[in-house]
All heavy atoms as a GROMACS GRO file, in nm:
protein
  520
    1ILE      N    1   0.441   0.457  -2.764
    1ILE     CA    2   0.451   0.314  -2.790
    1ILE      C    3   0.315   0.252  -2.819
    1ILE      O    4   0.305   0.132  -2.827
    1ILE     CB    5   0.524   0.242  -2.675
    1ILE    CG1    6   0.450   0.260  -2.545
    1ILE    CG2    7   0.668   0.283  -2.666
    1ILE    CD1    8   0.509   0.182  -2.429
    2GLY      N    9   0.214   0.335  -2.831
    2GLY     CA   10   0.083   0.286  -2.870
    2GLY      C   11  -0.010   0.246  -2.756
    2GLY      O   12  -0.108   0.177  -2.780
    3VAL      N   13   0.019   0.288  -2.635
    3VAL     CA   14  -0.067   0.256  -2.521
    3VAL      C   15  -0.172   0.366  -2.508
    3VAL      O   16  -0.138   0.485  -2.509
    3VAL     CB   17   0.015   0.245  -2.390
    3VAL    CG1   18  -0.075   0.216  -2.273
    3VAL    CG2   19   0.122   0.139  -2.403
    4LYS      N   20  -0.298   0.326  -2.498
    4LYS     CA   21  -0.406   0.424  -2.486
    4LYS      C   22  -0.390   0.507  -2.360
    4LYS      O   23  -0.336   0.459  -2.259
    4LYS     CB   24  -0.542   0.353  -2.481
    4LYS     CG   25  -0.579   0.282  -2.607
    4LYS     CD   26  -0.714   0.217  -2.591
    4LYS     CE   27  -0.748   0.134  -2.711
    4LYS     NZ   28  -0.876   0.064  -2.693
    5GLU      N   29  -0.439   0.631  -2.365
    5GLU     CA   30  -0.425   0.721  -2.250
    5GLU      C   31  -0.494   0.666  -2.126
    5GLU      O   32  -0.442   0.678  -2.015
    5GLU     CB   33  -0.482   0.858  -2.284
    5GLU     CG   34  -0.454   0.961  -2.177
    5GLU     CD   35  -0.497   1.100  -2.216
    5GLU    OE1   36  -0.505   1.129  -2.336
    5GLU    OE2   37  -0.522   1.179  -2.124
    6SER      N   38  -0.608   0.600  -2.143
    6SER     CA   39  -0.677   0.543  -2.026
    6SER      C   40  -0.594   0.431  -1.962
    6SER      O   41  -0.590   0.419  -1.840
    6SER     CB   42  -0.814   0.491  -2.067
    6SER     OG   43  -0.802   0.387  -2.163
    7HIS      N   44  -0.528   0.353  -2.044
    7HIS     CA   45  -0.441   0.248  -1.992
    7HIS      C   46  -0.317   0.307  -1.926
    7HIS      O   47  -0.267   0.254  -1.826
    7HIS     CB   48  -0.400   0.151  -2.102
    7HIS     CG   49  -0.512   0.062  -2.146
    7HIS    ND1   50  -0.567   0.071  -2.272
    7HIS    CD2   51  -0.580  -0.036  -2.082
    7HIS    CE1   52  -0.665  -0.018  -2.283
    7HIS    NE2   53  -0.674  -0.085  -2.169
    8GLN      N   54  -0.266   0.416  -1.982
    8GLN     CA   55  -0.150   0.483  -1.922
    8GLN      C   56  -0.182   0.530  -1.781
    8GLN      O   57  -0.100   0.512  -1.690
    8GLN     CB   58  -0.108   0.604  -2.006
    8GLN     CG   59  -0.037   0.571  -2.133
    8GLN     CD   60   0.000   0.696  -2.212
    8GLN    OE1   61  -0.018   0.808  -2.165
    8GLN    NE2   62   0.050   0.676  -2.332
    9MET      N   63  -0.299   0.588  -1.761
    9MET     CA   64  -0.336   0.636  -1.628
    9MET      C   65  -0.347   0.521  -1.530
    9MET      O   66  -0.307   0.534  -1.414
    9MET     CB   67  -0.466   0.716  -1.634
    9MET     CG   68  -0.453   0.848  -1.707
    9MET     SD   69  -0.314   0.950  -1.652
    9MET     CE   70  -0.363   0.987  -1.486
   10THR      N   71  -0.399   0.408  -1.574
   10THR     CA   72  -0.408   0.290  -1.487
   10THR      C   73  -0.268   0.241  -1.450
   10THR      O   74  -0.241   0.209  -1.334
   10THR     CB   75  -0.487   0.177  -1.557
   10THR    OG1   76  -0.617   0.226  -1.590
   10THR    CG2   77  -0.498   0.055  -1.469
   11ILE      N   78  -0.179   0.238  -1.546
   11ILE     CA   79  -0.041   0.196  -1.520
   11ILE      C   80   0.025   0.292  -1.422
   11ILE      O   81   0.093   0.250  -1.328
   11ILE     CB   82   0.038   0.187  -1.653
   11ILE    CG1   83  -0.015   0.071  -1.737
   11ILE    CG2   84   0.188   0.171  -1.627
   11ILE    CD1   85   0.036   0.069  -1.880
   12PHE      N   86   0.005   0.422  -1.441
   12PHE     CA   87   0.063   0.522  -1.351
   12PHE      C   88   0.010   0.507  -1.209
   12PHE      O   89   0.084   0.522  -1.112
   12PHE     CB   90   0.037   0.663  -1.402
   12PHE     CG   91   0.110   0.698  -1.529
   12PHE    CD1   92   0.058   0.793  -1.615
   12PHE    CD2   93   0.230   0.637  -1.564
   12PHE    CE1   94   0.124   0.827  -1.732
   12PHE    CE2   95   0.296   0.669  -1.682
   12PHE     CZ   96   0.242   0.765  -1.767
   13LYS      N   97  -0.119   0.476  -1.195
   13LYS     CA   98  -0.177   0.456  -1.061
   13LYS      C   99  -0.114   0.336  -0.992
   13LYS      O  100  -0.083   0.340  -0.874
   13LYS     CB  101  -0.329   0.435  -1.070
   13LYS     CG  102  -0.407   0.561  -1.087
   13LYS     CD  103  -0.556   0.530  -1.086
   13LYS     CE  104  -0.637   0.655  -1.100
   13LYS     NZ  105  -0.782   0.626  -1.095
   14ILE      N  106  -0.096   0.228  -1.066
   14ILE     CA  107  -0.036   0.107  -1.009
   14ILE      C  108   0.108   0.134  -0.968
   14ILE      O  109   0.151   0.095  -0.858
   14ILE     CB  110  -0.046  -0.010  -1.108
   14ILE    CG1  111  -0.192  -0.052  -1.126
   14ILE    CG2  112   0.039  -0.129  -1.061
   14ILE    CD1  113  -0.216  -0.147  -1.241
   15ILE      N  114   0.183   0.202  -1.052
   15ILE     CA  115   0.323   0.233  -1.020
   15ILE      C  116   0.330   0.325  -0.898
   15ILE      O  117   0.412   0.304  -0.807
   15ILE     CB  118   0.394   0.295  -1.142
   15ILE    CG1  119   0.411   0.189  -1.252
   15ILE    CG2  120   0.532   0.351  -1.102
   15ILE    CD1  121   0.459   0.243  -1.383
   16ALA      N  122   0.244   0.425  -0.893
   16ALA     CA  123   0.243   0.517  -0.778
   16ALA      C  124   0.208   0.442  -0.650
   16ALA      O  125   0.267   0.465  -0.544
   16ALA     CB  126   0.144   0.630  -0.802
   17ALA      N  127   0.112   0.349  -0.658
   17ALA     CA  128   0.073   0.271  -0.541
   17ALA      C  129   0.190   0.186  -0.492
   17ALA      O  130   0.216   0.178  -0.372
   17ALA     CB  131  -0.047   0.183  -0.574
   18ILE      N  132   0.262   0.123  -0.584
   18ILE     CA  133   0.377   0.041  -0.546
   18ILE      C  134   0.485   0.126  -0.480
   18ILE      O  135   0.546   0.086  -0.379
   18ILE     CB  136   0.434  -0.033  -0.669
   18ILE    CG1  137   0.334  -0.140  -0.716
   18ILE    CG2  138   0.570  -0.095  -0.640
   18ILE    CD1  139   0.366  -0.199  -0.851
   19LEU      N  140   0.508   0.246  -0.531
   19LEU     CA  141   0.607   0.335  -0.471
   19LEU      C  142   0.565   0.378  -0.330
   19LEU      O  143   0.648   0.385  -0.240
   19LEU     CB  144   0.629   0.457  -0.560
   19LEU     CG  145   0.700   0.428  -0.693
   19LEU    CD1  146   0.700   0.552  -0.781
   19LEU    CD2  147   0.842   0.380  -0.669
   20HIS      N  148   0.435   0.406  -0.310
   20HIS     CA  149   0.387   0.439  -0.176
   20HIS      C  150   0.401   0.320  -0.082
   20HIS      O  151   0.436   0.336   0.035
   20HIS     CB  152   0.242   0.487  -0.180
   20HIS     CG  153   0.228   0.630  -0.221
   20HIS    ND1  154   0.269   0.734  -0.143
   20HIS    CD2  155   0.178   0.685  -0.334
   20HIS    CE1  156   0.244   0.848  -0.204
   20HIS    NE2  157   0.190   0.820  -0.321
   21LEU      N  158   0.373   0.201  -0.132
   21LEU     CA  159   0.386   0.081  -0.049
   21LEU      C  160   0.530   0.064  -0.001
   21LEU      O  161   0.555   0.024   0.112
   21LEU     CB  162   0.341  -0.042  -0.128
   21LEU     CG  163   0.332  -0.173  -0.055
   21LEU    CD1  164   0.231  -0.164   0.058
   21LEU    CD2  165   0.292  -0.285  -0.151
   22GLY      N  166   0.626   0.099  -0.086
   22GLY     CA  167   0.766   0.090  -0.048
   22GLY      C  168   0.807   0.190   0.059
   22GLY      O  169   0.909   0.173   0.126
   23ASN      N  170   0.727   0.295   0.078
   23ASN     CA  171   0.758   0.397   0.178
   23ASN      C  172   0.684   0.376   0.310
   23ASN      O  173   0.698   0.458   0.401
   23ASN     CB  174   0.722   0.536   0.124
   23ASN     CG  175   0.818   0.580   0.016
   23ASN    OD1  176   0.935   0.548   0.020
   23ASN    ND2  177   0.767   0.653  -0.081
   24LEU      N  178   0.609   0.267   0.322
   24LEU     CA  179   0.537   0.239   0.447
   24LEU      C  180   0.634   0.222   0.563
   24LEU      O  181   0.742   0.163   0.547
   24LEU     CB  182   0.456   0.110   0.436
   24LEU     CG  183   0.318   0.119   0.376
   24LEU    CD1  184   0.259  -0.020   0.363
   24LEU    CD2  185   0.229   0.207   0.456
   25GLU      N  186   0.595   0.271   0.677
   25GLU     CA  187   0.674   0.254   0.800
   25GLU      C  188   0.615   0.136   0.875
   25GLU      O  189   0.504   0.143   0.929
   25GLU     CB  190   0.666   0.381   0.884
   25GLU     CG  191   0.746   0.377   1.009
   25GLU     CD  192   0.878   0.450   0.995
   25GLU    OE1  193   0.895   0.524   0.899
   25GLU    OE2  194   0.962   0.429   1.083
   26ILE      N  195   0.688   0.025   0.878
   26ILE     CA  196   0.642  -0.096   0.946
   26ILE      C  197   0.722  -0.110   1.075
   26ILE      O  198   0.845  -0.114   1.071
   26ILE     CB  199   0.658  -0.220   0.856
   26ILE    CG1  200   0.574  -0.202   0.729
   26ILE    CG2  201   0.620  -0.346   0.931
   26ILE    CD1  202   0.593  -0.310   0.626
   27GLN      N  203   0.652  -0.117   1.188
   27GLN     CA  204   0.718  -0.127   1.318
   27GLN      C  205   0.721  -0.272   1.364
   27GLN      O  206   0.619  -0.341   1.361
   27GLN     CB  207   0.643  -0.044   1.424
   27GLN     CG  208   0.645   0.105   1.401
   27GLN     CD  209   0.530   0.153   1.315
   27GLN    OE1  210   0.428   0.088   1.307
   27GLN    NE2  211   0.547   0.266   1.251
   28ALA      N  212   0.839  -0.317   1.404
   28ALA     CA  213   0.854  -0.452   1.458
   28ALA      C  214   0.802  -0.455   1.601
   28ALA      O  215   0.815  -0.359   1.676
   28ALA     CB  216   0.999  -0.496   1.454
   29GLU      N  217   0.742  -0.567   1.638
   29GLU     CA  218   0.691  -0.587   1.774
   29GLU      C  219   0.732  -0.726   1.821
   29GLU      O  220   0.759  -0.814   1.741
   29GLU     CB  221   0.538  -0.576   1.776
   29GLU     CG  222   0.486  -0.439   1.737
   29GLU     CD  223   0.336  -0.434   1.729
   29GLU    OE1  224   0.270  -0.539   1.739
   29GLU    OE2  225   0.284  -0.323   1.712
   30ARG      N  226   0.734  -0.745   1.951
   30ARG     CA  227   0.767  -0.873   2.014
   30ARG      C  228   0.895  -0.933   1.959
   30ARG      O  229   0.898  -1.045   1.909
   30ARG     CB  230   0.651  -0.971   2.001
   30ARG     CG  231   0.528  -0.928   2.078
   30ARG     CD  232   0.423  -1.032   2.072
   30ARG     NE  233   0.370  -1.035   1.934
   30ARG     CZ  234   0.264  -1.101   1.897
   30ARG    NH1  235   0.199  -1.175   1.984
   30ARG    NH2  236   0.222  -1.098   1.773
   31ASP      N  237   1.003  -0.856   1.966
   31ASP     CA  238   1.135  -0.900   1.921
   31ASP      C  239   1.135  -0.950   1.777
   31ASP      O  240   1.198  -1.050   1.744
   31ASP     CB  241   1.190  -1.009   2.014
   31ASP     CG  242   1.214  -0.957   2.155
   31ASP    OD1  243   1.248  -0.838   2.168
   31ASP    OD2  244   1.200  -1.036   2.250
   32GLY      N  245   1.060  -0.883   1.690
   32GLY     CA  246   1.059  -0.918   1.549
   32GLY      C  247   0.964  -1.029   1.511
   32GLY      O  248   0.960  -1.070   1.396
   33GLU      N  249   0.887  -1.078   1.605
   33GLU     CA  250   0.792  -1.186   1.576
   33GLU      C  251   0.662  -1.134   1.516
   33GLU      O  252   0.584  -1.211   1.461
   33GLU     CB  253   0.762  -1.266   1.704
   33GLU     CG  254   0.880  -1.342   1.758
   33GLU     CD  255   0.927  -1.451   1.663
   33GLU    OE1  256   0.843  -1.521   1.604
   33GLU    OE2  257   1.050  -1.464   1.648
   34ALA      N  258   0.636  -1.006   1.531
   34ALA     CA  259   0.513  -0.946   1.478
   34ALA      C  260   0.547  -0.806   1.428
   34ALA      O  261   0.657  -0.755   1.449
   34ALA     CB  262   0.407  -0.939   1.587
   35CYS      N  263   0.452  -0.744   1.359
   35CYS     CA  264   0.472  -0.608   1.311
   35CYS      C  265   0.339  -0.535   1.308
   35CYS      O  266   0.233  -0.596   1.322
   35CYS     CB  267   0.537  -0.608   1.173
   35CYS     SG  268   0.431  -0.670   1.042
   36SER      N  269   0.348  -0.404   1.289
   36SER     CA  270   0.226  -0.324   1.277
   36SER      C  271   0.254  -0.206   1.184
   36SER      O  272   0.368  -0.166   1.164
   36SER     CB  273   0.181  -0.274   1.414
   36SER     OG  274   0.274  -0.182   1.466
   37VAL      N  275   0.145  -0.153   1.129
   37VAL     CA  276   0.151  -0.035   1.044
   37VAL      C  277   0.058   0.068   1.107
   37VAL      O  278  -0.056   0.036   1.142
   37VAL     CB  279   0.105  -0.067   0.900
   37VAL    CG1  280   0.102   0.058   0.815
   37VAL    CG2  281   0.193  -0.172   0.837
   38SER      N  282   0.106   0.190   1.122
   38SER     CA  283   0.026   0.296   1.183
   38SER      C  284  -0.096   0.326   1.095
   38SER      O  285  -0.085   0.334   0.973
   38SER     CB  286   0.110   0.422   1.199
   38SER     OG  287   0.030   0.530   1.238
   39SER      N  288  -0.210   0.345   1.158
   39SER     CA  289  -0.332   0.376   1.082
   39SER      C  290  -0.326   0.517   1.024
   39SER      O  291  -0.402   0.550   0.933
   39SER     CB  292  -0.455   0.359   1.168
   39SER     OG  293  -0.448   0.445   1.281
   40GLU      N  294  -0.235   0.602   1.075
   40GLU     CA  295  -0.221   0.738   1.024
   40GLU      C  296  -0.114   0.750   0.916
   40GLU      O  297  -0.085   0.860   0.868
   40GLU     CB  298  -0.186   0.836   1.137
   40GLU     CG  299  -0.302   0.867   1.229
   40GLU     CD  300  -0.304   0.774   1.349
   40GLU    OE1  301  -0.195   0.734   1.396
   40GLU    OE2  302  -0.414   0.740   1.395
   41ASP      N  303  -0.054   0.640   0.875
   41ASP     CA  304   0.052   0.644   0.774
   41ASP      C  305  -0.005   0.696   0.642
   41ASP      O  306  -0.096   0.637   0.585
   41ASP     CB  307   0.111   0.505   0.754
   41ASP     CG  308   0.239   0.505   0.674
   41ASP    OD1  309   0.240   0.566   0.565
   41ASP    OD2  310   0.337   0.446   0.720
   42GLU      N  311   0.048   0.810   0.596
   42GLU     CA  312  -0.004   0.872   0.474
   42GLU      C  313   0.021   0.786   0.351
   42GLU      O  314  -0.058   0.789   0.256
   42GLU     CB  315   0.056   1.011   0.455
   42GLU     CG  316   0.206   1.010   0.427
   42GLU     CD  317   0.261   1.148   0.405
   42GLU    OE1  318   0.218   1.216   0.310
   42GLU    OE2  319   0.347   1.187   0.485
   43HIS      N  320   0.129   0.708   0.351
   43HIS     CA  321   0.158   0.624   0.235
   43HIS      C  322   0.058   0.510   0.224
   43HIS      O  323   0.017   0.473   0.113
   43HIS     CB  324   0.301   0.570   0.243
   43HIS     CG  325   0.403   0.679   0.238
   43HIS    ND1  326   0.427   0.754   0.126
   43HIS    CD2  327   0.486   0.728   0.333
   43HIS    CE1  328   0.520   0.843   0.151
   43HIS    NE2  329   0.558   0.829   0.278
   44LEU      N  330   0.014   0.456   0.337
   44LEU     CA  331  -0.089   0.352   0.334
   44LEU      C  332  -0.220   0.411   0.282
   44LEU      O  333  -0.288   0.349   0.201
   44LEU     CB  334  -0.108   0.291   0.473
   44LEU     CG  335  -0.215   0.184   0.483
   44LEU    CD1  336  -0.183   0.065   0.393
   44LEU    CD2  337  -0.232   0.138   0.627
   45SER      N  338  -0.254   0.531   0.325
   45SER     CA  339  -0.377   0.596   0.278
   45SER      C  340  -0.371   0.620   0.128
   45SER      O  341  -0.469   0.594   0.056
   45SER     CB  342  -0.397   0.729   0.351
   45SER     OG  343  -0.413   0.708   0.488
   46ASN      N  344  -0.258   0.669   0.080
   46ASN     CA  345  -0.243   0.692  -0.064
   46ASN      C  346  -0.250   0.562  -0.143
   46ASN      O  347  -0.314   0.555  -0.248
   46ASN     CB  348  -0.110   0.764  -0.093
   46ASN     CG  349  -0.110   0.906  -0.044
   46ASN    OD1  350  -0.213   0.970  -0.032
   46ASN    ND2  351   0.008   0.956  -0.013
   47PHE      N  352  -0.184   0.459  -0.093
   47PHE     CA  353  -0.186   0.327  -0.158
   47PHE      C  354  -0.329   0.277  -0.172
   47PHE      O  355  -0.371   0.235  -0.280
   47PHE     CB  356  -0.102   0.229  -0.076
   47PHE     CG  357  -0.108   0.088  -0.125
   47PHE    CD1  358  -0.028   0.046  -0.228
   47PHE    CD2  359  -0.195  -0.004  -0.066
   47PHE    CE1  360  -0.033  -0.086  -0.274
   47PHE    CE2  361  -0.201  -0.135  -0.112
   47PHE     CZ  362  -0.120  -0.176  -0.215
   48CYS      N  363  -0.405   0.284  -0.062
   48CYS     CA  364  -0.542   0.234  -0.063
   48CYS      C  365  -0.632   0.315  -0.155
   48CYS      O  366  -0.716   0.259  -0.226
   48CYS     CB  367  -0.599   0.234   0.079
   48CYS     SG  368  -0.519   0.112   0.185
   49SER      N  369  -0.616   0.446  -0.155
   49SER     CA  370  -0.702   0.528  -0.242
   49SER      C  371  -0.667   0.507  -0.389
   49SER      O  372  -0.757   0.505  -0.474
   49SER     CB  373  -0.692   0.675  -0.204
   49SER     OG  374  -0.564   0.726  -0.230
   50LEU      N  375  -0.540   0.489  -0.420
   50LEU     CA  376  -0.502   0.466  -0.560
   50LEU      C  377  -0.556   0.334  -0.614
   50LEU      O  378  -0.596   0.326  -0.730
   50LEU     CB  379  -0.350   0.469  -0.574
   50LEU     CG  380  -0.285   0.607  -0.571
   50LEU    CD1  381  -0.134   0.594  -0.553
   50LEU    CD2  382  -0.317   0.684  -0.698
   51LEU      N  383  -0.555   0.230  -0.530
   51LEU     CA  384  -0.600   0.099  -0.576
   51LEU      C  385  -0.745   0.068  -0.541
   51LEU      O  386  -0.798  -0.034  -0.583
   51LEU     CB  387  -0.508  -0.010  -0.521
   51LEU     CG  388  -0.364  -0.006  -0.571
   51LEU    CD1  389  -0.286  -0.124  -0.515
   51LEU    CD2  390  -0.358  -0.006  -0.723
   52GLY      N  391  -0.807   0.153  -0.460
   52GLY     CA  392  -0.947   0.132  -0.424
   52GLY      C  393  -0.968   0.015  -0.330
   52GLY      O  394  -1.067  -0.057  -0.342
   53VAL      N  395  -0.874  -0.004  -0.237
   53VAL     CA  396  -0.888  -0.111  -0.138
   53VAL      C  397  -0.917  -0.051  -0.001
   53VAL      O  398  -0.886   0.065   0.025
   53VAL     CB  399  -0.763  -0.202  -0.132
   53VAL    CG1  400  -0.743  -0.274  -0.263
   53VAL    CG2  401  -0.639  -0.123  -0.098
   54GLU      N  402  -0.975  -0.131   0.087
   54GLU     CA  403  -1.013  -0.084   0.219
   54GLU      C  404  -0.890  -0.069   0.308
   54GLU      O  405  -0.807  -0.159   0.320
   54GLU     CB  406  -1.112  -0.181   0.283
   54GLU     CG  407  -1.175  -0.129   0.409
   54GLU     CD  408  -1.280  -0.225   0.461
   54GLU    OE1  409  -1.348  -0.290   0.381
   54GLU    OE2  410  -1.292  -0.232   0.585
   55HIS      N  411  -0.880   0.046   0.372
   55HIS     CA  412  -0.764   0.083   0.454
   55HIS      C  413  -0.740  -0.018   0.567
   55HIS      O  414  -0.628  -0.066   0.585
   55HIS     CB  415  -0.787   0.224   0.510
   55HIS     CG  416  -0.669   0.282   0.579
   55HIS    ND1  417  -0.642   0.258   0.711
   55HIS    CD2  418  -0.571   0.364   0.533
   55HIS    CE1  419  -0.533   0.324   0.744
   55HIS    NE2  420  -0.488   0.388   0.638
   56SER      N  421  -0.842  -0.049   0.645
   56SER     CA  422  -0.825  -0.137   0.760
   56SER      C  423  -0.787  -0.279   0.718
   56SER      O  424  -0.705  -0.344   0.783
   56SER     CB  425  -0.952  -0.140   0.846
   56SER     OG  426  -1.061  -0.189   0.771
   57GLN      N  427  -0.844  -0.326   0.608
   57GLN     CA  428  -0.809  -0.460   0.560
   57GLN      C  429  -0.664  -0.466   0.513
   57GLN      O  430  -0.592  -0.561   0.542
   57GLN     CB  431  -0.902  -0.501   0.445
   57GLN     CG  432  -1.043  -0.532   0.488
   57GLN     CD  433  -1.046  -0.660   0.570
   57GLN    OE1  434  -0.988  -0.761   0.533
   57GLN    NE2  435  -1.114  -0.655   0.682
   58MET      N  436  -0.620  -0.363   0.442
   58MET     CA  437  -0.482  -0.362   0.394
   58MET      C  438  -0.385  -0.352   0.510
   58MET      O  439  -0.282  -0.420   0.511
   58MET     CB  440  -0.463  -0.244   0.298
   58MET     CG  441  -0.345  -0.260   0.212
   58MET     SD  442  -0.370  -0.406   0.110
   58MET     CE  443  -0.214  -0.425   0.039
   59GLN      N  444  -0.418  -0.271   0.609
   59GLN     CA  445  -0.334  -0.258   0.728
   59GLN      C  446  -0.321  -0.392   0.798
   59GLN      O  447  -0.213  -0.430   0.842
   59GLN     CB  448  -0.396  -0.154   0.822
   59GLN     CG  449  -0.316  -0.125   0.944
   59GLN     CD  450  -0.385  -0.023   1.034
   59GLN    OE1  451  -0.500   0.014   1.011
   59GLN    NE2  452  -0.316   0.024   1.134
   60HIS      N  453  -0.429  -0.468   0.804
   60HIS     CA  454  -0.426  -0.600   0.868
   60HIS      C  455  -0.343  -0.699   0.785
   60HIS      O  456  -0.254  -0.765   0.840
   60HIS     CB  457  -0.569  -0.653   0.885
   60HIS     CG  458  -0.574  -0.793   0.934
   60HIS    ND1  459  -0.558  -0.825   1.066
   60HIS    CD2  460  -0.592  -0.911   0.868
   60HIS    CE1  461  -0.568  -0.957   1.080
   60HIS    NE2  462  -0.588  -1.011   0.961
   61TRP      N  463  -0.370  -0.710   0.657
   61TRP     CA  464  -0.307  -0.815   0.577
   61TRP      C  465  -0.161  -0.788   0.542
   61TRP      O  466  -0.088  -0.879   0.504
   61TRP     CB  467  -0.388  -0.843   0.451
   61TRP     CG  468  -0.516  -0.910   0.487
   61TRP    CD1  469  -0.642  -0.860   0.472
   61TRP    CD2  470  -0.533  -1.039   0.549
   61TRP    NE1  471  -0.735  -0.948   0.521
   61TRP    CE2  472  -0.670  -1.060   0.569
   61TRP    CE3  473  -0.443  -1.138   0.588
   61TRP    CZ2  474  -0.720  -1.175   0.626
   61TRP    CZ3  475  -0.494  -1.253   0.647
   61TRP    CH2  476  -0.632  -1.271   0.664
   62LEU      N  477  -0.116  -0.665   0.559
   62LEU     CA  478   0.028  -0.639   0.541
   62LEU      C  479   0.109  -0.702   0.655
   62LEU      O  480   0.228  -0.729   0.638
   62LEU     CB  481   0.056  -0.489   0.535
   62LEU     CG  482   0.019  -0.421   0.404
   62LEU    CD1  483   0.030  -0.270   0.419
   62LEU    CD2  484   0.109  -0.471   0.291
   63CYS      N  485   0.044  -0.728   0.768
   63CYS     CA  486   0.116  -0.778   0.886
   63CYS      C  487   0.076  -0.920   0.926
   63CYS      O  488   0.130  -0.973   1.022
   63CYS     CB  489   0.094  -0.684   1.004
   63CYS     SG  490   0.162  -0.520   0.976
   64HIS      N  491  -0.018  -0.981   0.856
   64HIS     CA  492  -0.064  -1.116   0.891
   64HIS      C  493  -0.061  -1.205   0.767
   64HIS      O  494  -0.111  -1.166   0.662
   64HIS     CB  495  -0.206  -1.113   0.949
   64HIS     CG  496  -0.214  -1.037   1.075
   64HIS    ND1  497  -0.229  -0.901   1.080
   64HIS    CD2  498  -0.207  -1.079   1.204
   64HIS    CE1  499  -0.232  -0.862   1.206
   64HIS    NE2  500  -0.219  -0.968   1.284
   65ARG      N  501  -0.006  -1.321   0.782
   65ARG     CA  502   0.005  -1.414   0.668
   65ARG      C  503  -0.120  -1.498   0.650
   65ARG      O  504  -0.148  -1.544   0.542
   65ARG     CB  505   0.125  -1.506   0.686
   65ARG     CG  506   0.256  -1.432   0.673
   65ARG     CD  507   0.370  -1.526   0.690
   65ARG     NE  508   0.390  -1.540   0.835
   65ARG     CZ  509   0.488  -1.607   0.888
   65ARG    NH1  510   0.572  -1.671   0.814
   65ARG    NH2  511   0.502  -1.612   1.019
   66LYS      N  512  -0.193  -1.522   0.758
   66LYS     CA  513  -0.310  -1.610   0.749
   66LYS      C  514  -0.434  -1.531   0.776
   66LYS      O  515  -0.437  -1.436   0.847
   66LYS     CB  516  -0.299  -1.723   0.851
   66LYS     CG  517  -0.185  -1.816   0.821
   66LYS     CD  518  -0.183  -1.928   0.922
   66LYS     CE  519  -0.066  -2.019   0.898
   66LYS     NZ  520  -0.059  -2.126   0.992
   0.00000   0.00000   0.00000
């Protein structure tokens, strides 16, 4: 469809990251009022490495709105 190979790889990385994000195991805490993500979750690690974001920051902001 005319998409450059370099752009294709970027698109594939974003799609793979989104798929890994969908496989995250999020644990509810305090009767559903809070949540947490395990720091050993392989899907979070893959997501962060694919997008180049910091693991600890992503783990925090997935569970906190502010």
